C-alpha angles and dihedrals in degrees: 000000000000113000120201105201108013122079131177092300110028124286116327138169148122110306113259087006126114098305112010105074136127089248091055091048091052092050091048091051091052094045097045090044089052093048095049097040098108125155133359099287124112103269123221136197125197119207128190129171144186125239103277118133091233090063086083088060098043102043099060090044089056091045090054092052097046096045090048085063093051097258123139113229126218113198120204104178115213113001133138119270093248088055090060090049092050094045092047088066097033092054094040092239125171094221138020119206129190121189106207143110091215111217096002121109123261098275090068126065138173148190123230120190129208128194124228090274091060094248123123114258123266123249090254095056092046089051092053091049089051089055090052091047091059096045130072113275095188094108093052096053114114125235115269093258090056097052114131124245130225130217141168119250103214097190099050093109093049092050091054092046091056091045093052092046091053089063091063114088108275097222093053138071136192094240111138094030121108113196141172117221122196113200097186090233083280146116097310097051092117106024102050098052090043094049094048094046092049089054090057108263126137096240128200109189129205133170090038101122106084119185100174094262107051100067108135090355108147089330144071130053097321092054110030095164090105092048093051093049092050094046089056094043093050092041087231125174096232142354126223122195122189128190130239095285097028096236091122138038143193122199134206125202125232089277093056095252114147119243111199131208094270092058091044091053092049089048094052093044090052091049093044093048090053090049092044092239099130111109091200131020098262147016138258122239135154134263087267098064117111121264088230089068092054091048091051095050091049089055088054093050094255132122132227115218115194131208134178117282116286129080090238089062089051090050094049092053091045090055095046096048105033101252120147100189128059145128152139136279088244093068105269103140118189114198102176096188084071111020143023095222141022114307121184095189095050091045090050089055090054091054089050092048090052088055092050095046093047100035087222128135120252091248091054096041100045100051090090098149142000107253119233110237106274129179124194120188126181118211116195119215131185102201146004129024107289093184090063092058112112094221088054092048092051092049090054093047090050089048091051090052090050092051095043108164093335094088147338140247132218119193119175145149114252113249093213107033139034093260139118110218116211117193126177131173139172144133090268104070094186090054093049092049091051095049094047092049092052092051093045090051092051092049092049091050090064101027100058 
């Protein structure tokens, strides 16, 4: 199934480029409105966004599309992606929409859709919406008297804050913990510091001055240098960095050392196993997660199920097989007891709860396993399909033979950017470095 607009996480692209235009957003609103217009009830859509300048262009285009299909639109303003998922269900909406390009910088933007159950749409539904986007919607337009209305929901952030706070153990507070939270100048710039402070923490906030163009710029979960420096300077107990739409997090300990998503998953899995909170004896991650995590879980009597990259694929596997904990190395954490999608703030609260329960420092608690040497290289390409080239295929096959059973390779095309991601890991770091370099070189020779 080749999709024209949707990637692994909604529609994403450079603003006013090939895909991410006001005209596309209008057609998407009309198509999604047409698809989800079922029954005679008054249909409603909820729309949240991050802090990108282009949100002012994309939001009204979506509103025009949805209202032309007779749908009422509830506008939240800046709010995390998981807040949109939560409020889609809470407000009994037919569709939830988040305008964000997640961890990308401001010149990109994207649109993520949620069904009425608060879960991201399946590939099949996205494909059907694409077909509607490329067909005439004239016959589906409603009469003038049935047009939808749009209004702002002023308490959406407060609703999400209370929802997030309720996921923290009721008998516990964050008193005595000093933390730094980096909100990436993004969607959580108000809600995350407020929720953490109301739970009792001494909060130092950074990345909370969005100007429309500084989202994820030298801050947030994809660039935690500022967080590490501030944690050391403030003598804080822990640092928490979110990305632009706050559906992922990275943590650093009191020494400023970064703790990635794999270590966070291992930490929470250990804590939930002790507290008998795991609904299944294991967790779900992607093909990118470190082999060290898998070995650690096996030592604890737990399994690691792997999916293709994308938190929605993790969620789909969790739902089918009864898991309640999953995530990605990049920091997406899915805690299905609480949320239908990745939630950086709620995941951070679970890390803080583990610290409080154990009485251990972040540096002691978060060194769950020794990572197997892993190298990830991104190769940008401008045209064609480099992975279909015979020379590239041979380089990959030769590398797999050299690694044998000492490691593994993952080579894939990014679903959100024109990149080939080459990941290799194994116990022999020099060998991994060698085979990754050979594959990267072969891709570069045909992708330039």
